[in-house]
N, C-alpha and C positions, 0 to 999 in steps of 0.2 A: 781564074781571077784570084789575086792575093787577098789576104785579110785586109790589108790597108786599102786596097781598091774597093772592097765592099764597104768599108767605113766611109771612104771618100764619097761614094754614091749616096749614102745615107746623110752625110753632112750637108750635101747639096740640097737635100729635101727639108732640112730644118729651117723653119721660118726665120727670116732676118730680124723680125720683131722680137724673137726670143733670143737668138744668138747669131751674130753676124760673123761668120768665119772668114770673111774677106777683109775684115778690119784687124789691125794688130791688137794684142791684148792691152788692157789698161795698165799703165805703170803703177806698181804698188807703192804705197807710202810706207816708210819704215815705222813700225810701232815705237812709241816713246817709252812706255812702261807696261809691264804685265800686271794683271790683277790676280787675286787668289782664285777667282772663278776660272780665269783663263788657264792657269796652271793645273787646276783640278781637271778641267776638260782635257788638257794635254795628257795628264797622267792616265785618265780613263781611256783615251785613244791609244796610248802606248800599251796599256793592259789588254785592250781588245785585239790589237795587232799580235801581241805575244800569245794570247789565248788561242787565236786562230792558227798561228804557226805551229804551236805545240800540238794542237788537235790533229793537224794534217800530218806532222812528222811522226806522231805516235800511232797513227792509224794506217798510214801508207807504207807499203813495202817497195814501191816502185818510184815514188816521187819525193822530192824534198822542197820544203818551203824555206826561202832565204829572205832575211831582212834586207830591203833595198832602198826604201824611201828615204829621202834626204831629211835628216833631223839632227838636232843637237841638244845638249843638256842646258845650254845657256838660253835665257829668255830676255825679252826686251827690258832694257834698263841695266843689264849686267855687262861687264867688260867682255868684248869679243863678239857680242851679238851683231853689231853693225857689219863686221866683216862677214859673218855667217850669212846674214840676210842679203848682202850684196852678191856674194858668190852664188847663193840660191837663185836669185833673180836672173843672174847671167846664165845659169844652167837651164832655167826654164825657157829662155829665148833660144838656147842652142839645141837642146835635145827634147824639151818638153818636161812635163812633171812625172817624176819617177813614181810608179805605184809603190805602195808600202811593202808588198811581198812579191817575190818572183817564185814561180813553181818550175822546177827542173826535173827531168828524168834523172834517176840516180846515176845512170851511166854518163850523164853530162855534167853532174855536180862536181865542182872544183873544190876538193878538200883543202887545198892550200889557201884558198880565199875564205873558206869557212861559211858559217851560217849568217854572217852579217857583213854585207858589202855596202852598207849605207854611207860609209865615210870614204870609200874608194873613189878616186877621180874617174869620171865616166870614160875618159879616153883610155884608161887601162883595162876596162871591162866591156867595151863596146861589143866585141865579138862574142864574149861569154853571154851577155844579156840576150843576144839574138837567138841563143839556143833555148831560152825559156819557152815553156809551153803556155804560160799564162802570167799576167801581171794582175795583182789584186789590190785595189784601193779599199782600205778598211775604214769604215765609219762606225762610231759607237753611239749608243743612246742610253740614257739613264732611265729606261723604262722596262717594265715587264710587259711584253706586247700583248699577251693573252689577257692580262688583267686590264690593260688599257682599253682594249677593244670591247670587253664586257662593260666597263664603266661608261664608255662612249655610247654604246647601244642603250644602256639604261638612261643616260643623260638625255639623249635625243627623244626617247619615249616619254620621259618625264616632262620635258619642255614642250613637246608636241601636244601632250594632253593639257598642259597649262595654257598654251596659246589658244587652243580651240575652246577651252572653257571661258577664257577672257573674251574671245570673239563672240561667243554666244551670249555671254552676260551683257556685253556692250550693246549688241543688237536688240536684246530684250528690254533692258532698262533705260536705254538712251535713244531708242528708235525715233521718238518725236523730235528730240534735240538735233538729231542728225538729218532731219528733213529740211532744215534751213538751207537756202541756196549756197551759202558759203561753206556749209559743212556736209552736204549731201554726197560729195565725192568719197568721204570716208565710209559712208553707208554702202556705197557701191563696192568699195574695196573689200569691206568685211563680208558682204554677201557672196563675193566671188572667192573668198578664201577657203581652201581645203587643206587637209593634212599634206597632200602631195605638193601643193603650191607654196607651202611655207618656206621651202628651201630657196625660193627666188623672190619672196615677198619683201618689199621695202617701202617705207613711207616716212614722211617727215612728221614728227610729233608737233602739233600745231602751236602749243603754248597758250591755250585759252585759259583765262583767269578772271574774266569780267563778272563771273557769278560763282557761287559755291558749287552749283551743279556742273557748270562747264569746267571748273577746276578739277572736280572729281572725274569727269569724263576724260579730261586731258591726262590725268594720272593713270587711268586705266589703259589708255593708248600707249603711254610711256612704258607701262609694265608689259604690255603686249609686244612692243618693239624689242624690249630687252630679252624676252623669251625667244623671239624669232632669231635674234642675233646669236643666241646660244645654239640653236638648231643649225645655223649656217656656218658654224666653225668647222674647220677641217676635222673629220672624225676618224682619221687613220694615221698611224705612224708611218714614217717614210724613209726611203733611201735617198740621200741628200747630196747630189753633186751640185756644187756652186756653178752658176752660169759661166763665170769667168774661167772655171777649171776645164770646161768643155774644150776650149781652144788648146790648152797646154796638154791635156790628155791626148787630143788629136795629134798634136805635134810629136808626142812621144811615140804614138803608134806609127806615125809617118817615118820616124827615125828607125824604129826597130821591127815593125811588122809583127808584133807579138800581141795576141788577143788580150783584151783588157776587160776587167770585171770590177763591180762594186759589191762589197759584202757589208751588210749592216748587222752589227753585233748588239743585241739586247741582253739584258741580264737573265733572260730565260731561253732565248732562241737566237739563231743566226739565219739571216736570209741573204741570198746571192742573186745577182742579175748581171747580165753581160752589158758592156757599154753599147754594143750593137743594138740590144733590145731597148735600152734607154733612148737611143736616137730614134728608133722606130716609134716608140710611144710618144715622144715629144714632137715628132713630125706630123702627127695626126691631131688636128685641132679638136676633133670630136672627143679626144681623151682628156682634154683640159677640164678640170673641175670634178672629174670622175676617177681617173687613174693617176693624174698628176696635177700639181698646181705650181705656180711660181710666186714665191713670197720673199719679202725683205726680211732677212733673218738677223735678229739682234745678236745671236750667238756668233754670227760670222760678220761682225762689223756692219750690219745692215746691208750686206751684199745680197743681190738677187740669188736665191737658191731654189733649185728645182726639187720639189718634193714628190717623189714617185712612190705610190702606195707599195709598202714593203711586200705585201702578199701578192703583188704582181710578179715578184721574183719567186725563187724556190727556197723552201726551208731546208737548208743544208745541215743545220744542227738542231735536233729536236729537243735538246735540253742543255742548259748551262748551269753548272754549279757556281753560285756567286763567290766572288773573291773575298779575301780578308781585306780590311781597309784600316788605315790609321791616319792620324793628323800629323802634318809635318810643319815645322817652323823654318822659314827661309828669310834671312836678313839680306836686304838689298842695299844699294848705295845710300849714304846719308842716314843709315840706321832704320830705314823703313822696313817694317816686318810684314811678311805675308804668311798666312796659314792656309794650307790646302790639304786635300785628301789624296793619298796614294793607294794603289790597289796591288794586291799580290795573290797569286794562285788562281783557283777556279778551274773548271774543266768544261770544254764544249764537246758534246757527244755527236760526232759526225754521222750523217746518213750517207754512206759511201756512194750508193747509186744516185742520190740526188746531187751530191757534189760533182760526180762525174758528168751528170746531165748539164749542170750549170756551166762547167768548164769544157764541155763538149769533148770529153776524153773517152776513148774506147779501150777495151781490154781490161786487164787487172789493174787495180789501184793499190 
């Protein structure tokens, strides 16, 4: 069975309610203008891609990482962007979405094409691309994952303690008030509340205000609900394929039959996971809310994004030296100014055995 055939089997198991591969992808609307935040995120993504490519190329004696993903220096609102966007959309329909990096064996690396084939028309490099051993989609995150997880654990513990204290206080101080037939359901809710059940607890704050005592009780319930909401927020950082990207990644795999991977670059570590494993995770509904979630992501134009727990992948870089950064001024049409951050340098320290494990490579690296 080929790699594509394995992926095709898994795609057929993905619930249509999550991603319907039988339907054509949605037509993308051309952005009208870029923001400072968008350009900063793009710069960070370019830095993460370069960081990973340099780490692989300085570590490996047998493999080469080549820039492949379609990208351009122009952004929405600049001359030439409309043409770039149109050509990009046409290529998505024809061959699928190029991963950011391709990994070649050194004996298959084409020195004439060099380390960057992102601007080469796909018809010129079709056969070359098929020689790649892996395609890597690089995602970046402006977090230190270890610090984040420590902070989230402390936050959950803090709000759990606060919620249970409020629960006990309400039951003790307002027990008689809650015995009224119109309010007794809140008493039953609170009595059944435990630390374990807070993650799924929800209720409507009643809005009582006909007496000072009921107003005070209402405020306590409002405070309790706010604490519970904090507990129920996603408490893990994630590897983030957009739902709409699943189709164009699948199209690229169908075109080239090259194994595909997602790598998430944080400012302290890098995690990797195979596209195959992502499909396995999202095909199992028991994983939702534990290993992955689907959210409307404001950073991606409110598009549905799959958030796969990063530590479901493998830690391929155990340390990252942070880059230098500087502010850049960019003048757009009609004199509109954008100020954004650009990144340079930094080092990712690769764990060769773990990288080989993610990419399913055998032998020397």
